[in-house]
C-alpha positions as CSV (number, residue, x, y, z in Angstrom):
1,M,99.1,116.3,110.4
2,D,95.6,115.0,111.0
3,L,93.2,114.0,108.2
4,V,89.5,113.6,108.6
5,L,88.0,111.6,105.8
6,E,84.4,110.8,105.1
7,V,83.8,107.5,103.3
8,P,80.4,107.8,101.6
9,D,81.0,104.7,99.5
10,A,82.7,102.0,101.5
11,D,82.1,99.4,98.8
12,A,84.0,101.6,96.2
13,L,86.9,102.1,98.7
14,T,87.0,98.3,99.4
15,G,86.8,97.4,95.7
16,A,89.6,99.8,94.8
17,A,91.8,98.3,97.6
18,L,91.0,94.8,96.5
19,D,91.9,95.7,92.9
20,H,95.2,97.2,94.1
21,I,96.0,94.1,96.0
22,A,95.1,91.9,93.0
23,D,97.4,94.0,90.7
24,D,100.4,93.6,93.0
25,E,102.4,91.0,91.2
26,F,105.1,90.8,93.9
27,M,102.7,90.1,96.8
28,P,103.0,86.4,98.0
29,D,99.7,84.5,97.9
30,D,99.5,83.9,101.6
31,E,100.0,87.7,102.2
32,R,97.4,88.5,99.5
33,S,94.8,86.3,101.3
34,H,95.5,88.1,104.6
35,A,95.4,91.5,102.9
36,E,92.1,90.8,101.1
37,S,90.5,89.6,104.4
38,A,91.7,92.7,106.3
39,V,90.5,95.1,103.6
40,R,87.0,93.5,103.5
41,D,86.8,93.8,107.3
42,D,88.1,97.3,107.9
43,E,87.8,100.5,105.8
44,S,91.0,101.9,107.4
45,E,92.9,98.8,106.1
46,A,91.5,99.5,102.6
47,L,92.6,103.1,102.8
48,A,96.1,102.0,104.0
49,Y,96.5,99.8,100.9
50,L,95.6,102.8,98.6
51,V,97.5,105.7,100.3
52,D,101.2,105.8,100.8
53,P,102.2,108.5,103.4
54,T,105.4,109.1,101.5
55,D,103.5,110.1,98.4
56,L,101.7,112.9,100.4
57,V,105.0,114.8,101.1
58,V,107.6,113.6,98.6
59,D,107.3,116.7,96.3
60,I,107.1,119.3,99.0
61,P,110.3,121.5,99.0
62,G,112.2,121.6,102.3
63,V,110.3,118.6,103.8
64,D,111.9,115.2,104.5
65,L,109.6,112.4,105.8
66,V,111.3,111.0,108.9
67,Q,108.6,108.6,110.1
68,A,105.1,107.7,109.0
69,S,102.5,105.5,110.7
70,W,98.8,104.8,110.4
71,S,96.3,105.2,113.0
72,S,92.6,105.2,112.4
73,E,89.4,105.4,114.4
74,P,85.8,106.1,113.5
75,V,84.5,109.4,114.8
76,E,81.2,111.2,114.7
77,Y,82.0,114.2,112.6
78,D,79.9,117.3,113.2
79,P,81.1,120.2,111.0
80,E,79.2,122.6,113.3
81,S,81.3,121.5,116.3
82,L,84.0,123.8,117.6
83,E,86.3,120.8,117.7
84,Y,86.5,120.8,113.9
85,E,86.5,124.6,113.4
86,L,89.8,125.9,111.9
87,D,91.3,129.0,113.3
88,E,94.2,131.3,112.3
89,E,96.7,128.9,113.8
90,D,95.4,126.0,111.7
91,G,95.9,128.0,108.5
92,G,92.2,128.2,107.8
93,F,91.1,128.1,104.1
94,D,89.2,131.1,102.9
95,R,87.4,130.1,99.7
96,E,87.0,133.7,98.4
97,T,90.7,134.7,98.8
98,D,92.5,131.3,98.4
99,N,90.7,130.2,95.3
100,A,91.1,133.6,93.5
């Protein structure tokens, strides 16, 4: 599974992650300081504090999460590029038939 996310408001993302860290009553203070610093420096760290890969698949019938890991890199996203075009193998989404 690959996800391509656009972050149009990095400050909102960072703020939400910092709030999440502040609300974690079980996080030790030294770890909290490190987490806050990482989140301020890197949007992918902020995202990692807000999204748990297990939550993405836990309710899907017939699926067991065996391993999850994070990897992130900034990319120049061009929706017109063939690289990002879905085809039949990707299970392309047809708005007219899939939203009906």
